C-alpha positions in Angstrom: 82.4 96.1 79.3 81.7 98.2 82.4 84.6 98.7 84.8 84.8 99.3 88.5 86.6 102.3 90.0 88.7 101.0 92.8 90.6 102.8 95.6 92.7 101.1 98.3 93.8 103.3 101.1 95.2 103.0 104.6 95.8 105.7 107.2 99.4 106.1 106.0 98.8 106.4 102.2 96.8 105.6 99.1 97.9 102.0 98.2 96.4 101.9 94.7 93.6 103.3 92.6 92.4 102.5 89.1 89.9 100.6 87.1 89.2 96.9 87.4 86.9 94.1 86.1 86.5 92.5 89.5 87.6 92.8 93.2 87.8 89.8 95.5 88.2 90.3 99.3 87.8 88.3 102.5 85.3 89.7 104.9 84.2 88.4 108.3 81.1 87.0 106.5 83.3 85.2 103.9 84.9 85.9 100.6 83.1 88.4 98.4 83.5 89.0 94.7 82.5 92.4 93.3 81.8 93.0 89.6 80.3 96.0 87.8 76.7 96.7 88.7 77.0 95.0 92.1 74.5 95.9 94.7 75.6 98.3 97.4 77.4 96.6 100.2 79.6 97.3 103.2 81.8 94.6 104.6 84.3 94.3 107.5 87.7 93.0 106.2 89.4 90.2 108.2 92.7 90.5 109.8 95.4 88.9 107.5 93.2 88.6 104.4 94.1 89.0 100.8 92.7 91.5 98.3 92.8 90.6 94.6 92.0 93.2 92.0 91.4 91.7 88.5 92.4 94.6 86.2 91.7 92.8 82.9 93.0 94.0 79.5 96.1 91.7 79.8 97.3 93.4 83.0 98.3 91.1 85.9 96.1 91.0 89.0 96.9 93.3 91.8 97.3 91.4 95.1 97.6 93.0 98.5 97.7 91.8 102.1 95.0 93.6 104.0 94.8 93.7 107.8 91.3 94.8 109.0 89.2 97.7 107.8 86.2 98.0 105.6 85.0 97.5 102.0 82.3 99.7 100.5 80.6 99.2 97.2 78.2 101.7 95.5 77.6 102.8 91.9 80.5 100.7 90.5 82.9 102.2 93.0 84.8 100.0 95.4 86.5 101.6 98.4 88.9 99.5 100.5 89.6 101.4 103.7 92.2 99.2 105.4 93.8 99.5 108.8 97.0 98.3 107.2 97.7 97.1 103.7 100.7 96.2 101.6 100.9 95.4 97.9 102.4 91.9 97.2 105.1 93.6 95.0 106.2 95.7 98.1 106.6 92.8 100.5 110.1 92.0 101.8 109.8 88.2 101.6 112.8 87.5 103.9 111.5 89.9 106.5 108.0 88.4 106.3 109.4 84.9 106.7 111.4 85.9 109.7 108.3 87.6 111.3 106.3 84.4 110.7 109.0 82.2 112.3 109.1 84.5 115.3 105.3 84.6 115.7 105.1 80.8 115.4 107.8 80.4 118.0 105.9 82.7 120.4 102.7 80.8 119.8 104.4 77.4 120.4 105.9 78.7 123.6 102.6 80.1 124.8 104.0 83.7 125.1 101.7 86.5 124.1 99.4 84.1 122.3 96.9 86.6 121.0 99.6 89.0 119.7 101.6 86.1 118.2 98.6 84.6 116.4 97.8 88.0 114.9 101.4 88.5 113.9 101.4 85.0 112.2 98.2 85.9 110.3 99.8 89.1 109.1 103.0 87.4 108.0 101.1 84.7 106.2 99.0 87.2 104.3 102.1 89.2 103.3 103.8 86.1 102.0 100.7 85.0 100.1 100.4 88.5 98.6 104.0 88.2 97.4 103.2 84.9 95.7 104.9 82.7 98.3 103.6 79.3 99.4 102.7 79.3 103.0 101.7 76.3 105.1 
């Protein structure tokens, strides 16, 4: 079966690269699934979205929290150019839970609502990427 070549990068570093059977990402137009021989596409990634890379061959899925950026697909190559991204395996769950609590408190008190809402989205995405249940 054909494979995708996938690269996930942020301004700080290369997050991951390798082969995959499928990539699922959330864009501003909705969730998109990319498989080999997909038509060329460019999408804008949402703030606080999840990226799932299905590697196949018995390997576990790669899950990352992605905060903005772009997805580009052409010739079985998928490039994820994220403003900020973190693999689920790298998430400090306790720190992410604390950040979510702080952001929710700020939203509830009406302080810095836009920043607090964005912070809550990021914390939720980080927790989901780490496999945590988030309400």
